[in-house]
C-alpha positions in Angstrom: -22.0 44.9 -19.2 -22.2 41.7 -19.4 -23.8 40.0 -16.0 -21.1 37.1 -13.9 -22.3 33.9 -12.3 -20.5 33.3 -8.6 -21.5 30.1 -8.3 -19.2 29.7 -5.2 -21.5 32.6 -3.5 -24.5 30.5 -4.4 -23.8 27.3 -2.9 -22.1 29.1 0.0 -25.9 31.1 0.3 -27.5 27.2 0.0 -25.2 25.3 2.2 -26.4 28.3 5.2 -30.6 27.8 4.1 -29.2 23.4 5.1 -27.5 24.4 7.9 -30.8 26.0 8.8 -33.4 23.3 8.0 -34.6 20.4 9.6 -32.4 17.9 8.9 -29.0 21.2 10.0 -26.9 21.6 12.3 -28.4 21.5 16.2 -25.8 24.7 17.1 -26.8 26.9 13.6 -30.4 26.3 14.0 -30.2 27.4 17.2 -28.4 30.9 16.5 -30.3 34.7 16.5 -29.2 37.7 15.4 -28.8 38.2 18.8 -26.3 35.3 20.1 -24.5 36.1 16.8 -22.7 40.2 17.7 -20.3 38.8 18.9 -18.8 35.8 16.2 -19.8 39.5 13.4 -17.8 41.8 15.4 -15.5 38.9 16.3 -14.7 38.2 12.7 -14.0 41.6 11.6 -11.3 42.7 13.9 -9.7 39.1 12.3 -10.2 40.4 9.1 -8.5 43.6 9.9 -5.6 42.3 11.5 -4.6 39.7 8.6 -5.0 42.9 6.5 -2.6 44.8 8.6 -0.4 41.9 8.6 -0.7 41.5 5.4 -1.5 38.3 4.8 -3.1 38.0 2.2 -4.4 34.6 2.8 -5.6 34.9 5.9 -6.7 38.2 4.7 -9.2 35.5 1.9 -10.0 33.9 5.1 -11.3 35.7 7.1 -13.0 37.8 4.3 -14.7 34.5 3.8 -15.6 33.8 7.7 -16.7 37.6 7.9 -19.2 37.1 4.8 -20.6 34.1 6.2 -21.7 36.1 9.2 -23.3 38.3 6.7 -24.8 35.2 4.7 -25.9 34.1 8.1 -27.5 36.9 9.2 -29.8 37.6 5.7 -31.0 33.7 6.1 -31.9 34.1 9.8 -33.9 37.7 8.0 -35.0 35.4 4.6 -37.1 32.6 7.1 -38.6 35.3 9.3 -39.9 36.7 6.4 -37.7 40.5 6.7 -35.8 40.7 3.3 -33.2 37.6 1.9 -29.6 38.3 0.5 -30.7 39.3 -3.0 -32.4 42.0 -0.8 -29.2 43.0 0.9 -27.4 42.8 -2.2 -29.6 44.5 -4.6 -29.6 47.4 -1.6 -26.4 48.3 -1.5 -26.1 48.0 -5.6 -29.0 50.6 -5.5 -27.4 52.9 -2.6 -24.0 52.5 -5.0 -25.6 53.8 -8.2 -27.5 56.4 -6.7 -24.1 58.1 -5.1 -22.1 57.8 -8.0 -24.2 59.9 -11.0 -20.5 61.0 -11.6 -20.0 57.0 -12.9 -23.6 56.2 -13.5 -25.3 59.2 -14.7 -24.3 62.4 -16.3 -22.6 64.6 -13.7 -19.7 66.4 -13.9 -17.2 66.1 -11.3 -12.8 67.3 -11.1 -11.6 65.9 -8.2 -11.9 63.3 -5.4 -12.5 66.3 -3.1 -15.9 66.9 -5.1 -17.0 63.0 -5.0 -17.1 63.4 -1.4 -19.0 66.6 -0.9 -22.1 65.1 -3.8 -21.6 61.3 -1.5 -22.4 63.5 1.7 -25.4 65.8 -0.2 -26.7 62.7 -1.4 -27.0 60.8 1.9 -28.4 64.3 3.3 -31.3 63.9 0.7 -31.7 59.9 1.7 -31.9 61.1 5.0 -35.7 63.5 4.9 -37.0 60.5 5.0 -35.5 59.3 7.9 -37.0 60.2 11.4 -32.9 61.2 12.6 -32.0 63.8 9.9 -29.0 65.1 12.1 -25.7 65.6 9.9 -24.1 63.1 12.7 -26.6 60.4 11.9 -25.6 57.1 10.8 -22.6 56.7 13.2 -23.7 53.2 15.1 -23.8 54.1 18.3 -22.5 50.6 19.1 -18.9 51.6 17.2 -16.2 51.9 19.3 -16.2 55.2 20.7 -12.7 56.1 19.0 -13.8 54.9 15.7 -17.1 56.7 16.6 -15.5 60.3 17.6 -13.6 60.2 14.7 -16.5 59.6 12.3 -19.3 62.2 14.6 -16.1 64.5 13.5 -15.7 63.8 9.6 -19.7 64.9 9.5 -19.6 67.7 11.2 -16.6 69.0 9.5 -18.3 68.3 5.9 -20.6 71.0 7.0 -17.7 73.7 8.2 -17.8 72.8 11.9 -14.4 72.2 11.9 -10.4 73.7 12.8 -8.7 75.0 9.8 -5.9 72.6 10.0 -3.6 70.2 11.9 -2.1 72.7 13.6 -5.2 74.7 15.0 -6.5 71.2 16.7 -2.7 70.8 18.5 -3.0 73.9 20.0 -6.6 72.6 21.0 -4.9 70.0 22.1 -2.4 71.6 24.0 -5.4 73.6 26.0 -7.1 70.1 27.2 -4.0 68.8 28.3 -4.0 72.0 30.3 -7.6 71.7 31.4 -7.3 67.3 32.2 -3.7 68.9 34.1 -5.7 71.5 36.4 -8.0 68.6 37.3 -5.7 66.4 38.6 -5.4 68.4 42.5 -8.6 67.1 42.9 -10.7 64.1 43.8 -12.9 64.8 41.3 -13.3 61.3 39.8 -16.2 62.6 37.2 -14.2 65.6 36.4 -10.7 63.7 34.7 -13.1 61.2 32.9 -14.6 64.7 31.2 -11.8 66.4 30.8 -9.9 62.7 29.9 -12.9 62.1 26.8 -12.6 66.1 25.4 -8.4 65.7 25.0 -9.4 62.0 23.4 -12.1 63.5 21.1 -9.9 66.5 20.0 -6.7 63.7 19.4 -9.2 62.1 16.9 -9.5 65.3 15.3 -5.9 65.7 15.0 -5.5 62.0 13.6 -8.5 63.6 11.2 -6.2 66.3 10.0 -2.9 64.4 9.5 -5.1 61.8 7.4 -4.5 59.0 9.8 -6.8 56.5 10.9 -7.5 56.7 14.9 -8.2 53.4 15.3 -5.2 51.9 13.1 -2.9 54.7 14.6 -4.0 52.9 18.3 -3.8 49.2 17.4 -0.6 49.8 16.7 0.7 51.2 19.2 -0.7 48.5 21.1 0.9 46.1 19.1 4.9 47.8 19.6 3.5 47.9 24.0 3.3 44.9 23.8 6.2 43.4 21.4 8.7 46.2 23.6 6.9 44.6 27.3 7.8 41.4 26.0 11.0 41.6 25.3 11.5 43.2 29.1 10.1 39.5 30.1 11.8 37.5 27.9 15.7 39.5 29.3 14.2 39.6 32.5 14.1 35.4 31.8 16.9 35.0 30.7 18.8 37.0 33.6 16.6 35.0 36.7 14.9 38.1 37.2 11.8 38.0 38.3 9.9 40.9 37.1 7.7 41.2 39.5 10.5 42.5 42.0 12.3 44.8 39.3 12.7 48.0 40.0 10.7 50.8 37.4 13.9 52.2 36.9 15.2 49.1 35.4 12.0 48.3 33.8 12.4 51.5 31.9 16.2 50.1 31.1 14.9 47.0 29.5 12.2 49.3 27.8 14.4 51.4 26.5 16.4 48.6 24.6 13.6 47.6 23.9 12.8 50.9 21.4 15.9 50.6 20.2 16.1 46.2 19.2 12.7 46.1 17.6 11.5 50.0 17.0 
């Protein structure tokens, strides 16, 4: 395969080095990996928002902003003598080749499921050289809890620790609901939290069995909630009603109207 040139990427790396240089930008020069963490997280969510909106122009722009964060972090590590952006690229190139022996090697696979099994096996082999060799290793502690929960379930399922089907998970959901309900007569907040956590964890397993990303499902649900609630606010304002003085029954009536109108 012929090598391809990427002048725009090279220019981006060059610009980042200039911004960090002696005659560069004071703000950029003041940044550290820790101060950049919030921006890395924020840009990731902005990419997801543009993707979910199917706004491809915004998606392109947001991917660029996220790429800038990666280049920024790599520049800081270059200055520290730890690694360069080329090292970052080489590391993922090596990993992709290593984990796709059915493409770059002689391994034969019959379907996507076998690819996933091979991927998990290769990852496990790589872990032998690491301190944490757990099947669950590699799921970031700092990831959003919903994402972390579903990823942990995926990893456990690869070694057979899982329910056989969605119906079995749903039965477990009902069981967890009952356990939570049994605590409601008490004032034991820790117990409430414990049982609610178990229920949420089980729901992420249900999402996995339904081939649904739990984080995406909840993001879409919160978007619907926001749109419907704003609809209620607009309708009340149009009718000169004070939302703070509106009865729960009236709010529910408008909520149902919002569902019918907005979906």
